[in-house]
Kinemage of the C-alpha trace (Angstrom):
@kinemage 1
@onewidth
@group {chain A} dominant
@subgroup {mainchain}
@vectorlist {calphas} color= white
{ca met a 1} P -39.346 -7.827 -12.004
{ca thr a 2} L -39.045 -9.822 -15.206
{ca lys a 3} L -38.974 -13.596 -15.109
{ca phe a 4} L -35.747 -15.526 -15.586
{ca glu a 5} L -33.484 -12.681 -14.522
{ca ile a 6} L -31.266 -12.801 -11.472
{ca thr a 7} L -31.426 -9.514 -9.614
{ca pro a 8} L -30.285 -8.500 -6.135
{ca glu a 9} L -33.934 -7.948 -5.198
{ca leu a 10} L -34.845 -11.505 -6.204
{ca leu a 11} L -31.948 -12.885 -4.178
{ca lys a 12} L -32.961 -10.822 -1.127
{ca glu a 13} L -36.601 -11.906 -1.395
{ca ala a 14} L -35.624 -15.558 -1.721
{ca lys a 15} L -33.336 -15.312 1.307
{ca lys a 16} L -36.049 -13.654 3.382
{ca ala a 17} L -38.618 -16.238 2.314
{ca val a 18} L -36.318 -19.169 3.147
{ca asn a 19} L -35.451 -17.700 6.571
{ca ser a 20} L -39.097 -17.037 7.438
{ca ala a 21} L -40.025 -20.577 6.315
{ca lys a 22} L -37.197 -22.052 8.349
{ca tyr a 23} L -37.854 -20.270 11.655
{ca ser a 24} L -41.662 -20.020 11.587
{ca ala a 25} L -42.912 -22.433 8.990
{ca thr a 26} L -46.405 -22.202 7.565
{ca ala a 27} L -47.755 -23.677 4.340
{ca glu a 28} L -47.910 -20.214 2.746
{ca arg a 29} L -44.311 -19.320 3.688
{ca lys a 30} L -43.013 -22.682 2.473
{ca lys a 31} L -44.824 -22.239 -0.861
{ca lys a 32} L -43.433 -18.705 -1.313
{ca ala a 33} L -39.875 -19.888 -0.539
{ca val a 34} L -40.143 -22.817 -2.975
{ca asp a 35} L -41.559 -20.577 -5.714
{ca leu a 36} L -38.767 -18.019 -5.350
{ca leu a 37} L -36.110 -20.747 -5.276
{ca met a 38} L -37.581 -22.352 -8.407
{ca glu a 39} L -37.555 -18.943 -10.130
{ca leu a 40} L -33.865 -18.576 -9.207
{ca ala a 41} L -33.098 -22.106 -10.449
{ca val a 42} L -34.742 -21.399 -13.811
{ca ala a 43} L -32.858 -18.096 -14.096
{ca val a 44} L -29.552 -19.867 -13.445
{ca gln a 45} L -30.339 -22.555 -16.036
{ca asn a 46} L -31.118 -19.886 -18.645
{ca leu a 47} L -27.806 -18.086 -18.240
{ca glu a 48} L -25.616 -17.976 -21.346
{ca glu a 49} L -22.424 -19.949 -21.175
{ca val a 50} L -19.229 -18.219 -22.221
{ca glu a 51} L -15.683 -19.412 -22.715
{ca ala a 52} L -13.431 -19.392 -19.715
{ca pro a 53} L -11.131 -16.371 -19.755
{ca lys a 54} L -7.464 -16.913 -20.498
{ca pro a 55} L -5.316 -16.946 -17.378
{ca lys a 56} L -3.413 -13.724 -16.890
{ca ala a 57} L 0.373 -13.734 -16.780
{ca lys a 58} L 1.574 -13.869 -13.207
{ca lys a 59} L 3.905 -11.230 -11.888
{ca pro a 60} L 7.225 -12.498 -10.565
{ca lys a 61} L 7.316 -12.672 -6.797
{ca ala a 62} L 9.387 -10.114 -4.978
{ca lys a 63} L 12.416 -11.239 -3.038
{ca lys a 64} L 11.817 -11.828 0.638
{ca arg a 65} L 13.155 -9.124 2.895
{ca lys a 66} L 15.278 -9.767 5.931
{ca lys a 67} L 13.382 -9.594 9.190
{ca lys a 68} L 14.203 -6.615 11.333
{ca ala a 69} L 15.375 -7.013 14.911
{ca val a 70} L 12.522 -6.653 17.388
{ca his a 71} L 12.587 -6.039 21.137
{ca asp a 72} L 10.481 -8.036 23.595
{ca asn a 73} L 7.865 -5.276 23.638
{ca gly a 74} L 7.325 -5.625 19.877
{ca arg a 75} L 9.045 -2.392 18.820
{ca leu a 76} L 11.797 -2.384 16.266
{ca ala a 77} L 15.282 -2.433 17.720
{ca lys a 78} L 17.493 0.562 17.041
{ca lys a 79} L 20.995 0.133 15.709
{ca thr a 80} L 22.937 1.812 18.502
{ca arg a 81} L 26.204 1.208 20.258
{ca val a 82} L 26.101 0.031 23.827
{ca arg a 83} L 26.749 3.076 26.002
{ca arg a 84} L 29.743 2.712 28.269
{ca thr a 85} L 29.482 3.685 31.904
{ca ser a 86} L 31.470 6.646 33.243
{ca ala a 87} L 33.809 4.259 35.077
{ca glu a 88} L 34.583 2.436 31.829
{ca arg a 89} L 35.255 5.753 30.045
{ca leu a 90} L 37.614 6.868 32.843
{ca asp a 91} L 39.412 3.525 32.752
{ca asp a 92} L 39.823 3.731 28.961
{ca arg a 93} L 41.170 7.294 29.209
{ca ala a 94} L 43.659 6.291 31.919
{ca thr a 95} L 44.810 3.310 29.849
{ca lys a 96} L 45.268 5.511 26.785
{ca gln a 97} L 47.258 8.085 28.760
{ca ser a 98} L 49.509 5.426 30.337
{ca leu a 99} L 50.194 3.890 26.916
{ca glu a 100} L 51.067 7.332 25.537
{ca arg a 101} L 53.509 7.885 28.433
{ca leu a 102} L 55.106 4.475 27.888
{ca phe a 103} L 55.459 5.145 24.166
{ca asp a 104} L 56.926 8.612 24.789
{ca asn a 105} L 59.405 7.200 27.352
{ca ala a 106} L 60.404 4.386 25.000
{ca met a 107} L 60.945 6.861 22.168
{ca ala a 108} L 62.973 9.169 24.455
{ca leu a 109} L 65.203 6.310 25.600
{ca arg a 110} L 65.744 5.133 22.065
{ca tyr a 111} L 67.208 8.433 20.848
C-alpha cells in the first residue's frame, strides 16, 4: 500500500481499527486507529480538486396517470356490468312483451 492513496483496503483497515479501539480499547489499538485515520486525512487533503460538473438537462416529468379503481382486498376492480338476477331478467322480458302487445294493439286499432 502506497502512502497518501485512498484504497478500499485502507478504509476497511481503518474501520476495523476504530471498532476494535472503541469496544476493547488498549493503548496499542488506539495508536493504530489514530495512525490509520491520520493516513486517511492526509490522503484526503492531497486529493486534486476539479471543477464541478455542469448540471445535466432535466427530462420533462411525465403526466400523472389516473388511479385505477381498487377493491377492498387490494386487487384492481374489473370494469363489468352488474349482473341482473333471474327474477329481474324475467320481469324485463315480461315488460318488453307487454309493451310489444300494447304497441301492436294500438297500431291495429289505428288502421
